[in-house]
C-alpha positions in Angstrom: 82.6 119.8 93.1 86.6 120.1 93.0 86.8 122.9 95.5 85.4 120.6 98.2 86.9 117.1 100.0 85.6 114.2 98.9 84.1 113.3 102.3 82.4 116.7 102.0 81.0 116.1 98.3 79.9 112.6 100.0 78.0 114.4 102.7 76.4 116.7 100.1 74.5 113.7 98.0 73.8 112.5 101.0 71.9 115.8 102.2 70.4 116.4 98.6 69.4 112.6 98.1 67.3 112.5 101.7 65.6 116.2 100.7 65.0 114.6 97.2 63.3 111.5 98.6 61.4 112.9 101.0 60.2 115.4 98.5 59.2 112.3 96.2 57.5 110.7 98.7 55.6 113.8 100.8 54.3 115.4 97.2 54.0 111.7 95.1 56.3 113.0 92.6 56.4 109.6 90.6 59.5 110.9 87.9 61.7 111.8 90.8 61.4 108.6 92.7 62.0 106.8 89.4 65.2 108.9 88.1 66.4 108.5 92.0 66.0 104.9 92.0 67.6 104.5 88.7 70.3 107.0 89.6 71.5 104.6 92.3 70.3 101.0 91.0 72.9 101.7 88.0 75.7 103.4 90.3 75.3 99.7 92.8 75.5 98.0 89.1 78.5 99.4 88.5 80.4 98.6 91.2 78.9 94.6 91.2 80.1 94.7 87.5 84.1 94.9 88.7 83.3 92.6 91.4 84.7 89.2 89.9 87.8 90.4 88.6 88.6 93.2 91.7 88.0 90.1 93.9 90.2 87.1 92.3 92.8 89.0 91.5 93.6 90.8 94.5 92.5 87.8 96.6 95.7 86.2 94.2 98.2 89.0 94.5 98.0 89.3 97.8 98.5 85.7 98.8 101.1 85.4 96.3 102.8 88.8 97.9 102.6 87.0 101.2 106.2 85.9 100.5 108.0 88.9 100.5 106.5 89.8 103.5 108.8 88.6 106.6 106.4 87.2 109.5 103.7 86.5 106.5 102.3 82.7 108.5 102.1 84.9 111.8 100.9 87.7 110.3 97.7 86.2 108.4 97.6 83.9 111.9 97.0 87.2 114.1 94.5 88.7 111.4 92.5 85.5 111.3 92.3 85.9 115.3 91.5 88.8 115.7 88.7 88.6 112.9 87.1 85.8 115.2 87.3 88.3 118.4 86.0 91.0 116.9 83.1 88.6 115.7 82.8 87.1 118.8 82.8 90.3 120.5 80.4 91.8 118.2 77.7 88.5 117.9 77.9 88.3 122.1 76.5 92.0 122.5 74.1 91.6 120.1 72.8 88.4 121.9 72.8 90.8 124.8 71.3 93.5 123.4 68.8 91.0 122.1 67.4 90.1 125.7 67.8 93.1 127.1 65.2 94.9 124.2 63.2 91.8 122.7 62.8 93.5 119.4 59.2 90.8 118.8 57.6 91.2 122.0 54.1 92.9 121.2 54.6 93.1 117.6 52.0 91.6 115.4 52.1 90.6 111.8 50.8 88.7 109.8 53.0 85.3 110.2 50.2 83.5 108.1 51.0 85.5 105.1 54.6 85.5 105.7 56.7 83.9 102.4 60.2 81.9 103.5 62.4 83.6 101.2 64.1 81.6 97.8 67.5 82.7 98.7 68.6 80.2 101.8 71.4 79.2 103.2 72.3 76.0 105.0 75.9 74.8 106.4 76.0 71.7 103.8 75.3 74.9 101.0 77.9 76.7 103.0 80.5 73.8 102.8 80.5 72.7 99.4 79.1 76.1 97.7 83.3 76.9 98.8 84.2 74.3 95.6 83.2 75.6 92.4 82.1 73.3 90.1 82.9 75.4 87.3 84.9 78.0 87.4 83.2 80.3 84.7 80.2 80.2 86.3 81.7 81.2 89.8 82.4 84.4 87.8 78.9 84.7 85.9 77.2 84.0 88.7 78.6 86.1 91.2 79.3 83.7 93.5 82.1 86.0 95.6 83.2 82.7 98.1 83.8 80.5 95.2 86.3 83.5 94.0 87.9 83.9 97.1 88.8 80.0 96.8 90.5 80.0 93.5 92.1 83.3 94.6 93.5 81.6 97.6 94.3 78.5 95.8 96.0 80.1 92.9 97.5 83.0 94.8 99.4 79.4 96.9 100.1 77.9 93.7 101.7 80.9 92.5 104.1 81.0 96.2 105.7 77.4 95.5 105.4 77.5 91.9 108.0 80.4 92.0 110.0 82.5 89.6 108.1 80.2 86.8 104.5 81.8 88.1 106.3 85.2 87.6 104.2 86.0 83.7 101.2 85.1 85.5 101.7 87.1 88.3 102.4 90.7 86.3 99.4 89.3 84.1 96.6 89.3 87.5 99.1 92.5 89.1 97.9 94.7 85.3 94.2 93.6 85.4 93.6 94.1 89.4 95.2 98.2 88.3 93.1 98.0 85.4 89.8 97.7 87.8 91.1 99.6 90.2 91.7 102.7 87.8 88.1 101.6 87.1 86.5 101.3 90.0 87.9 104.9 91.0 85.9 106.4 88.1 83.2 105.1 89.5 83.7 105.9 93.6 84.4 109.2 91.7 80.5 109.2 91.0 79.6 108.0 94.2 78.5 111.9 95.3 75.7 111.1 92.7 75.0 107.3 93.8 74.5 108.5 97.2 71.8 111.2 96.2 70.1 107.8 94.2 70.5 105.5 96.8 69.4 107.4 99.7 67.0 109.3 97.7 65.4 106.3 96.7 65.2 104.5 100.3 63.7 107.6 101.7 60.9 107.9 98.9 60.2 103.9 98.5 59.7 103.4 102.5 59.9 106.3 104.6 59.0 106.2 108.4 56.2 104.2 108.2 57.5 100.9 107.6 59.7 101.1 110.2 56.5 101.8 112.4 55.9 98.2 113.4 59.6 96.8 113.4 60.8 99.7 115.1 62.4 98.5 117.8 64.1 95.7 115.8 65.5 98.1 113.5 67.0 100.5 116.3 68.0 97.3 118.5 70.3 96.9 114.9 71.2 100.4 114.7 72.5 100.9 118.2 74.0 97.3 117.7 75.9 98.3 114.8 76.8 101.7 116.9 78.1 99.9 119.9 80.5 98.2 118.1 81.3 101.0 116.0 81.6 103.5 118.8 82.8 101.1 121.8 84.5 97.6 120.6 86.2 99.8 117.8 87.7 102.8 120.1 88.2 100.5 122.8 90.4 97.7 120.8 92.5 100.9 118.9 93.1 102.5 122.3 93.9 99.8 124.0 95.7 97.3 122.2 96.6 99.2 119.1 97.7 102.4 121.7 96.7 104.7 118.5 94.1 107.2 118.8 90.5 105.7 117.9 89.5 109.5 117.0 92.4 110.1 114.8 91.6 106.6 113.4 87.8 107.4 112.8 89.1 110.9 111.0 91.4 109.0 108.3 89.0 106.3 108.0 85.2 108.0 107.6 85.3 108.0 103.4 85.2 105.1 103.1 82.9 104.1 106.3 80.9 106.9 104.6 80.6 105.1 100.8 80.2 101.8 102.5 76.9 103.5 104.5 75.3 104.4 101.4 76.6 101.2 98.8 76.0 99.0 101.1 78.9 96.9 99.5 81.7 95.5 101.2 83.5 94.8 97.7 82.5 98.2 96.2 84.1 99.8 99.0 87.4 97.6 98.7 89.7 100.2 96.4 88.6 103.2 99.1 89.1 100.8 101.8 93.0 99.9 101.0 93.7 103.1 100.0 92.6 104.5 103.4 94.1 102.2 105.2 97.8 102.3 103.3 97.8 105.7 102.5 95.9 107.5 105.7 96.2 105.1 108.5 99.6 104.3 107.5 99.4 100.2 107.5 102.3 98.6 105.6 101.5 98.1 101.9 102.2 94.4 101.5 100.6 93.4 104.5 97.8 96.0 103.7 97.2 94.0 100.1 96.7 90.8 102.0 94.1 91.7 105.2 92.0 94.0 103.5 90.8 92.1 100.3 90.6 89.1 103.2 88.2 91.3 105.2 86.5 92.7 102.4 84.9 89.0 101.8 84.8 87.4 104.9 85.3 89.8 107.8 81.0 91.1 108.6 80.5 92.4 111.7 78.1 93.9 110.8 76.0 91.7 108.4 77.4 88.6 110.1 77.2 89.1 114.3 75.0 91.9 115.1 72.0 91.4 112.7 71.6 87.6 112.6 71.7 87.4 116.0 68.7 89.9 116.6 67.3 89.2 113.6 67.1 85.3 115.1 65.7 86.5 118.6 63.4 88.6 117.1 61.8 86.0 114.5 61.8 82.9 117.9 59.8 86.2 119.6 57.3 86.4 116.8 56.4 82.7 116.4 56.9 82.3 119.7 59.6 79.9 119.5 61.4 79.7 122.9 65.6 80.4 122.7 67.7 78.5 125.7 71.1 78.7 127.0 72.2 75.9 123.6 70.2 78.2 121.1 72.4 81.4 121.9 75.8 79.8 121.8 74.5 78.5 118.2 74.2 81.9 117.2 77.3 82.7 118.2 78.9 80.0 116.8 76.8 80.6 113.3 78.6 84.3 113.8 82.3 83.5 114.0 82.3 80.9 111.5 80.1 81.2 108.7 80.5 84.8 108.3 81.9 84.2 105.1 78.9 83.2 103.4 78.0 87.3 103.2 79.8 87.6 100.5 80.8 90.8 100.7 78.3 91.9 98.4 74.7 94.1 99.6 72.5 91.9 102.1 72.9 89.4 104.3 70.1 87.3 103.5 72.1 83.8 103.7 74.3 84.6 106.7 70.3 84.7 107.9 68.9 81.8 106.7 71.7 80.0 107.2 71.1 80.9 111.1 67.6 80.9 111.0 67.8 77.4 109.9 70.4 76.0 112.3 68.4 77.2 115.3 65.3 75.5 113.6 63.5 78.6 113.3 60.8 79.5 110.5 62.9 80.7 107.6 59.2 83.0 106.6 60.6 85.2 109.7 63.0 86.1 107.0 60.3 87.6 104.9 59.1 89.8 107.8 62.7 91.4 107.4 62.9 92.0 103.6 61.2 95.0 103.3 63.4 97.1 105.6 66.2 95.2 105.0 68.0 98.1 102.5 67.8 100.4 105.2 69.9 98.3 108.2 72.3 97.1 105.5 73.5 100.6 105.3 74.6 100.8 109.0 75.6 97.0 108.8 78.3 97.5 105.7 79.0 100.3 107.3 80.3 98.4 110.9 82.0 95.6 108.2 84.3 98.2 106.6 85.4 99.8 109.9 86.0 96.6 111.2 88.3 95.7 107.8 89.9 98.6 108.6 90.4 98.0 112.6 91.9 94.8 112.1 94.8 95.7 110.0 95.7 98.7 111.7 95.6 96.4 115.4 97.7 93.9 113.6 100.0 96.5 111.9 100.4 98.2 115.5 101.4 94.5 117.1 103.8 94.3 114.1 105.7 97.0 113.9 104.1 97.9 110.6 102.2 100.5 111.5 103.9 104.2 110.1 102.3 106.8 113.0 103.7 109.2 111.3 100.9 108.8 108.1 98.8 108.1 111.0 99.1 111.1 112.7 99.7 113.7 109.7 96.6 115.7 108.1 94.3 112.9 106.1 96.1 112.9 102.7 92.8 114.1 99.6 91.7 111.6 97.9 90.6 113.2 94.8 92.4 111.6 92.8 93.3 108.2 91.6 96.2 106.3 93.4 99.6 107.0 91.9 101.6 104.1 93.5 101.8 101.1 91.6 100.9 97.4 92.9 103.7 96.2 94.6 106.7 93.6 92.6 108.2 90.7 94.4 111.0 91.0 95.5 114.3 89.3 93.3 116.8 87.8 94.4 
């Protein structure tokens, strides 16, 4: 396999998974379907295992490292500004697409049999959920939003304490390196995990499940593709003044892994490597922007999908939406994206949107069956946006190495050898 690049290995895993999935479904090969399911589940489980320590140490170290970056406040504010702008543009396009295609119009589903999901999101849950009642519980329950909060607070405290916090920061850096190294070993198994995940989706769902929801499913994919292939390239070309084709060439391995793994956080180590080693973003800035984006920047899960899903649910249940409702959809998408937490699925964000609009939460139950299929393109969109924004900000601040950006892509077949940057000593 070392003869093939990592990207090609992922592509081969994708093709093999589709072939095996169709074989398992067409010929009803139960053992093959179960094997694909177990392989895919084990891969995702390994990714999730690293989420708590990875998110905590990455956010903590990235916030603390901002003290070494000139104009840190300006960089952080610019990053947040671009997060908000791209989220607003994405949700606006999704609302327009939803009004154009009317995804729920003419759909006949048994709404009486639909049940509200047990996993719900409200604004009260979102606000109160930021603050952990127990530090240990935040990690054991993998509440990414609370873990991010703890990382930001401790990182800011370390900045304020200064030199006395160095032993603690050195420990956090060491843990971060260990987790990234171990997670890279897991990522190297991605071609096998890809075959299992895609094979499982094909053997389990096929195409017949998509039939009654074909217009909605197509809308989600079209909406994400518009963001991926129109919005992001325009921003890169006009504001970033860099080649979108070169960007996607460099970023492709992370986008591909995001598509099959359905986890922004699980893709984080590869996203960060690609952002620094291929797209040429300054390492100190990227160590803040990429982890921050992996937990809060969700154009696919928090903008495109909830907007189309809300319109779909409203049309299926016969609830009219007015101009004010569409403004609420945009507001929820822009402000509430952190509720998606960087993990697989966007149920919390969807229930947050529906509950804000007063739409029946039973609508979530109608969409859960096809959620894994839609989550692939949503996550790919998320991760792409998480790389686009650092490139835009780095370019505007003179922190983009254009020689690295335009150079032939560096191979990603071995673990990174450069250490996490340490603070400068006075």
